[in-house]
Residue frames as a rotation matrix with the C-alpha (Angstrom) as fourth column:
MET 1
0.211 0.507 0.836 4.24
-0.977 0.086 0.194 7.94
0.026 -0.858 0.514 8.73
LYS 2
-0.829 -0.533 -0.170 5.10
-0.514 0.846 -0.145 4.53
0.221 -0.033 -0.975 10.12
TYR 3
0.369 0.929 0.021 2.61
-0.909 0.356 0.217 1.66
0.194 -0.100 0.976 10.05
LEU 4
-0.690 -0.453 0.565 2.92
-0.555 0.832 -0.011 -1.80
-0.465 -0.321 -0.825 11.57
MET 5
0.065 0.658 -0.751 1.46
-0.927 0.319 0.199 -4.40
0.370 0.683 0.630 9.28
PHE 6
-0.291 -0.060 0.955 0.44
-0.603 0.787 -0.134 -7.66
-0.743 -0.615 -0.266 10.97
VAL 7
-0.407 0.113 -0.906 0.42
-0.780 0.474 0.409 -10.62
0.476 0.873 -0.105 8.58
CYS 8
-0.378 0.409 0.831 -2.21
-0.709 0.450 -0.544 -13.13
-0.596 -0.794 0.120 9.72
THR 9
-0.971 0.225 0.080 -3.74
0.233 0.823 0.518 -16.41
0.051 0.521 -0.852 8.70
ASP 10
-0.464 0.885 -0.036 -7.48
-0.859 -0.460 -0.225 -16.49
-0.216 -0.073 0.974 8.01
THR 11
-0.483 0.363 0.797 -10.10
0.037 0.917 -0.396 -19.23
-0.875 -0.162 -0.456 7.99
GLU 12
0.591 0.724 0.354 -11.61
0.454 0.064 -0.889 -17.85
-0.666 0.686 -0.291 4.76
PRO 13
-0.478 -0.841 -0.252 -8.83
0.188 -0.379 0.906 -17.28
-0.858 0.386 0.339 2.19
ASP 14
-0.058 0.364 -0.930 -9.46
-0.829 -0.537 -0.158 -15.84
-0.556 0.762 0.332 -1.27
THR 15
0.203 0.211 0.956 -10.75
0.202 0.946 -0.252 -18.38
-0.958 0.245 0.150 -3.78
ASP 16
0.688 -0.041 -0.725 -9.54
-0.645 -0.492 -0.584 -16.51
-0.333 0.869 -0.365 -6.89
PRO 17
0.832 -0.348 0.431 -7.73
0.408 0.911 -0.051 -19.08
-0.375 0.219 0.901 -9.09
ALA 18
0.775 -0.596 0.209 -5.18
-0.194 -0.540 -0.819 -16.48
0.601 0.594 -0.535 -10.29
PRO 19
0.122 -0.811 -0.572 -1.62
0.691 0.483 -0.538 -17.14
0.713 -0.329 0.619 -9.11
GLU 20
0.815 0.081 -0.573 -0.69
0.537 -0.478 0.695 -15.62
-0.217 -0.875 -0.433 -5.76
PRO 21
0.771 -0.608 0.189 1.83
-0.452 -0.732 -0.509 -12.78
0.448 0.307 -0.839 -5.83
ASP 22
0.316 -0.769 -0.555 5.42
0.545 0.627 -0.558 -13.83
0.777 -0.126 0.617 -5.09
ILE 23
0.904 0.059 -0.423 6.52
0.413 -0.369 0.832 -12.91
-0.107 -0.927 -0.358 -1.55
ASP 24
-0.032 -0.992 -0.124 10.16
0.825 -0.096 0.557 -12.41
-0.564 -0.084 0.821 -2.56
ALA 25
-0.402 -0.039 0.915 9.13
0.755 -0.579 0.307 -9.98
0.518 0.814 0.262 -5.31
TRP 26
0.679 0.705 0.206 6.90
0.411 -0.597 0.689 -8.10
0.609 -0.383 -0.695 -2.83
VAL 27
0.667 -0.500 -0.552 9.75
0.556 -0.159 0.816 -7.82
-0.496 -0.851 0.173 -0.30
ASP 28
-0.348 -0.871 0.348 12.28
0.892 -0.194 0.409 -6.74
-0.289 0.452 0.844 -2.94
LYS 29
-0.082 0.399 0.913 9.94
0.677 -0.651 0.345 -4.09
0.732 0.646 -0.217 -4.38
HIS 30
0.811 0.541 0.224 9.02
0.209 -0.623 0.754 -2.52
0.547 -0.564 -0.618 -1.04
ASP 31
0.435 -0.786 -0.439 12.56
0.702 -0.009 0.712 -2.72
-0.564 -0.618 0.547 0.36
ALA 32
-0.429 -0.648 0.629 13.85
0.903 -0.322 0.283 -0.92
0.019 0.690 0.724 -2.75
SER 33
0.098 0.562 0.821 11.16
0.482 -0.749 0.455 1.78
0.871 0.352 -0.344 -2.52
GLY 34
-0.847 -0.447 0.287 11.89
-0.053 -0.466 -0.883 2.40
0.529 -0.763 0.372 1.16
GLN 35
0.035 0.950 0.310 8.30
-0.705 -0.196 0.682 1.59
0.708 -0.243 0.663 2.12
ARG 36
0.857 0.167 -0.488 9.30
0.158 0.816 0.556 -1.60
0.491 -0.553 0.673 4.00
LEU 37
0.376 -0.716 0.589 11.66
-0.824 -0.549 -0.141 -0.76
0.424 -0.432 -0.796 6.85
ARG 38
-0.768 -0.537 0.349 11.77
-0.639 0.678 -0.362 -4.18
-0.042 -0.501 -0.865 8.52
GLY 39
0.382 0.920 -0.089 9.86
-0.911 0.391 0.133 -7.41
0.157 0.030 0.987 8.54
MET 40
-0.793 -0.592 -0.142 10.02
-0.566 0.803 -0.187 -11.03
0.224 -0.068 -0.972 9.50
GLY 41
0.148 0.780 -0.608 7.98
-0.234 0.625 0.745 -14.14
0.961 0.032 0.275 10.00
LEU 42
0.017 -0.054 0.998 7.28
-0.998 -0.054 0.014 -15.50
0.053 -0.997 -0.055 13.44
GLY 43
-0.931 -0.361 -0.052 7.87
-0.350 0.924 -0.150 -18.98
0.102 -0.122 -0.987 14.84
PRO 44
-0.412 0.818 -0.402 4.95
0.184 0.507 0.842 -21.41
0.893 0.273 -0.359 15.07
LYS 45
0.303 0.635 0.711 2.28
-0.586 -0.464 0.664 -20.92
0.751 -0.618 0.232 17.74
SER 46
0.793 -0.036 -0.608 3.75
0.380 0.809 0.448 -23.90
0.476 -0.586 0.656 19.64
THR 47
-0.241 -0.953 -0.181 6.77
0.840 -0.111 -0.531 -21.68
0.487 -0.280 0.827 20.44
ALA 48
-0.060 0.298 0.953 4.69
-0.101 -0.951 0.292 -18.75
0.993 -0.079 0.087 21.77
THR 49
-0.518 -0.048 -0.854 4.69
0.832 0.207 -0.515 -17.74
0.201 -0.977 -0.067 25.43
THR 50
0.233 0.663 0.711 2.08
0.235 -0.748 0.620 -15.46
0.944 0.023 -0.331 26.98
VAL 51
-0.693 -0.490 -0.529 3.03
0.658 -0.132 -0.741 -13.32
0.294 -0.862 0.414 30.00
ARG 52
0.285 0.773 0.566 0.52
0.147 -0.619 0.771 -11.60
0.947 -0.137 -0.290 32.28
VAL 53
-0.896 -0.431 -0.105 0.82
0.177 -0.130 -0.975 -9.97
0.407 -0.893 0.193 35.70
ARG 54
0.185 0.976 0.116 -2.15
-0.020 -0.114 0.993 -10.32
0.983 -0.186 -0.001 38.06
ASN 55
0.955 0.238 0.176 -2.10
-0.146 -0.139 0.979 -9.19
0.258 -0.961 -0.098 41.70
GLY 56
0.434 -0.874 0.217 1.69
-0.862 -0.333 0.381 -8.92
-0.261 -0.353 -0.899 41.59
GLN 57
0.125 -0.348 0.929 2.14
-0.035 0.934 0.355 -12.47
-0.992 -0.077 0.105 40.31
THR 58
-0.369 -0.310 -0.876 3.72
-0.889 -0.157 0.430 -13.25
-0.270 0.938 -0.218 36.94
LEU 59
0.350 0.560 0.751 1.64
-0.164 0.826 -0.540 -15.79
-0.922 0.066 0.381 35.04
VAL 60
-0.470 -0.574 -0.670 3.33
-0.815 -0.010 0.580 -17.55
-0.340 0.818 -0.463 32.13
SER 61
0.364 0.595 0.717 1.52
-0.151 0.797 -0.585 -19.90
-0.919 0.104 0.380 29.78
ASP 62
-0.683 -0.580 0.444 2.49
0.273 0.361 0.892 -21.74
-0.677 0.730 -0.089 26.62
GLY 63
-0.394 0.493 0.776 1.05
0.918 0.171 0.357 -20.63
0.044 0.853 -0.520 23.31
PRO 64
-0.762 0.207 0.614 -0.90
0.006 -0.945 0.326 -17.58
0.648 0.253 0.719 22.28
PHE 65
-0.906 0.420 0.047 -3.40
-0.105 -0.117 -0.987 -16.30
-0.410 -0.900 0.151 24.86
ALA 66
-0.170 0.899 -0.404 -6.30
-0.903 -0.306 -0.301 -15.88
-0.394 0.314 0.864 22.46
GLU 67
-0.441 0.160 0.883 -8.17
0.224 0.973 -0.064 -19.03
-0.869 0.170 -0.464 21.48
THR 68
0.434 0.523 -0.734 -8.59
-0.565 -0.476 -0.674 -18.33
-0.702 0.707 0.089 17.81
LYS 69
0.625 -0.186 0.758 -8.00
0.565 0.777 -0.276 -20.08
-0.538 0.601 0.591 14.51
GLU 70
0.801 -0.368 0.471 -6.33
0.188 -0.593 -0.783 -16.98
0.568 0.716 -0.406 13.03
LEU 71
0.520 -0.717 -0.464 -2.70
0.721 0.078 0.688 -16.37
-0.457 -0.692 0.558 13.97
ILE 72
0.806 -0.456 -0.378 -0.22
-0.545 -0.821 -0.170 -13.56
-0.233 0.343 -0.910 13.50
VAL 73
0.795 -0.507 0.335 2.52
0.552 0.833 -0.050 -15.19
-0.254 0.224 0.941 11.42
GLY 74
-0.268 -0.923 0.274 4.70
0.961 -0.275 0.016 -12.16
0.061 0.268 0.961 10.69
PHE 75
0.628 0.428 -0.650 4.97
0.473 -0.873 -0.117 -8.41
-0.618 -0.234 -0.751 10.55
ASP 76
-0.144 -0.658 0.739 6.38
0.923 -0.358 -0.139 -5.60
0.356 0.662 0.660 8.46
LEU 77
0.076 0.083 -0.994 7.16
0.533 -0.846 -0.030 -2.05
-0.843 -0.527 -0.108 9.52
LEU 78
0.139 0.106 0.985 6.19
0.976 -0.185 -0.118 0.33
0.169 0.977 -0.129 6.73
GLU 79
-0.518 -0.205 -0.830 7.01
0.298 -0.953 0.049 3.95
-0.802 -0.222 0.555 5.98
CYS 80
-0.314 0.536 0.784 4.18
0.936 0.036 0.351 5.43
0.160 0.844 -0.512 3.92
ALA 81
-0.848 0.012 0.530 2.87
0.061 -0.991 0.121 8.90
0.526 0.135 0.840 3.20
ASP 82
-0.395 0.801 0.449 -0.59
-0.919 -0.339 -0.202 8.03
-0.009 -0.492 0.870 4.51
LEU 83
-0.200 0.407 0.891 -3.04
-0.374 0.809 -0.454 5.19
-0.906 -0.424 -0.010 5.16
ASP 84
0.795 0.520 -0.313 -4.01
-0.459 0.179 -0.870 4.98
-0.397 0.835 0.381 1.48
GLU 85
0.189 -0.815 -0.548 -0.42
-0.857 0.135 -0.497 4.23
0.479 0.563 -0.673 0.53
ALA 86
-0.624 -0.394 0.675 -0.10
-0.722 0.619 -0.307 1.67
-0.297 -0.679 -0.671 3.34
ILE 87
0.298 0.818 0.493 -3.26
-0.372 0.575 -0.729 -0.05
-0.879 0.035 0.475 2.08
GLU 88
0.760 -0.064 -0.646 -1.79
-0.639 0.101 -0.762 -0.25
0.114 0.993 0.036 -1.44
VAL 89
-0.362 -0.930 -0.061 1.38
-0.861 0.359 -0.360 -1.87
0.357 -0.077 -0.931 -0.04
ALA 90
-0.526 0.195 0.828 -0.67
-0.561 0.652 -0.510 -4.30
-0.639 -0.733 -0.233 2.07
ARG 91
0.541 0.841 0.004 -3.08
-0.540 0.351 -0.765 -5.30
-0.645 0.411 0.644 -0.70
ALA 92
0.472 -0.447 -0.760 -0.13
-0.759 0.232 -0.608 -6.47
0.448 0.864 -0.230 -2.84
HIS 93
-0.491 -0.646 0.585 1.18
-0.855 0.486 -0.181 -8.80
-0.167 -0.589 -0.791 -0.07
PRO 94
-0.644 0.217 -0.733 0.46
-0.279 0.826 0.489 -12.49
0.712 0.520 -0.472 -0.86
MET 95
-0.843 0.318 -0.435 -1.16
0.538 0.536 -0.651 -13.02
0.026 -0.782 -0.622 2.55
ALA 96
-0.677 0.685 -0.269 -3.80
-0.586 -0.723 -0.367 -10.41
-0.446 -0.091 0.890 1.73
ARG 97
-0.089 0.620 -0.779 -5.27
-0.845 0.367 0.389 -13.20
0.527 0.693 0.492 -0.44
GLY 98
-0.221 -0.062 -0.973 -4.37
0.086 0.993 -0.083 -16.27
0.971 -0.102 -0.214 1.59
GLY 99
-0.430 0.049 -0.901 -4.86
0.898 0.123 -0.422 -14.69
0.090 -0.991 -0.097 4.99
ARG 100
0.752 0.600 0.275 -5.43
0.567 -0.800 0.194 -11.13
0.336 0.010 -0.942 6.13
ILE 101
-0.447 -0.872 0.198 -3.39
0.680 -0.475 -0.558 -8.03
0.581 -0.114 0.806 6.82
GLU 102
0.696 0.570 -0.437 -3.96
0.718 -0.542 0.437 -5.63
0.012 -0.618 -0.786 9.71
ILE 103
-0.230 -0.738 0.634 -2.41
0.602 -0.620 -0.503 -2.17
0.764 0.266 0.587 9.51
ARG 104
0.703 0.404 -0.586 -1.94
0.710 -0.454 0.539 0.13
-0.048 -0.794 -0.605 12.50
PRO 105
0.522 -0.538 0.662 -0.28
-0.031 -0.787 -0.616 3.53
0.853 0.301 -0.427 12.57
GLN 106
-0.385 -0.709 -0.591 2.57
0.732 0.155 -0.663 4.02
0.562 -0.688 0.460 14.97
ALA 107
0.654 0.625 -0.427 1.29
0.752 -0.474 0.458 5.93
0.084 -0.620 -0.780 18.00
ASP 108
-0.184 -0.653 0.735 2.60
0.346 -0.743 -0.573 9.46
0.920 0.149 0.362 18.35
TRP 109
0.190 0.250 -0.950 2.86
0.963 0.139 0.229 9.84
0.189 -0.958 -0.214 22.10
ASP 110
-0.803 -0.543 -0.248 4.23
0.576 -0.813 -0.083 13.40
-0.156 -0.209 0.965 21.74
LYS 111
-0.740 0.572 0.353 0.84
-0.148 -0.651 0.745 14.60
0.656 0.499 0.566 20.43
SER 112
-0.010 0.808 -0.590 -1.18
0.644 0.456 0.614 13.23
0.765 -0.373 -0.524 23.35
């Protein structure tokens, strides 16, 4: 099953003094296992553009639409047997300690 893993900042990072996991080691491990299909970081919020359509008009604004201190800074597309496996992959990501990780299964529109 495919899961999209959003890598986000957080206003309350982990305070554990143990060293953070190495991101390159995490990427190498999950690329080699086939669990990580694709991933990348995103540009800074100052480069974001929000697009909405209201009453037939296209509205474009600079920056992320949501006024929040947390930001999505990257993503990874995972291939995992189930949610438990996806959680194990996500919990080992360095940003699980310094930020937060959101996991969502890919929608299966054929089953709706």
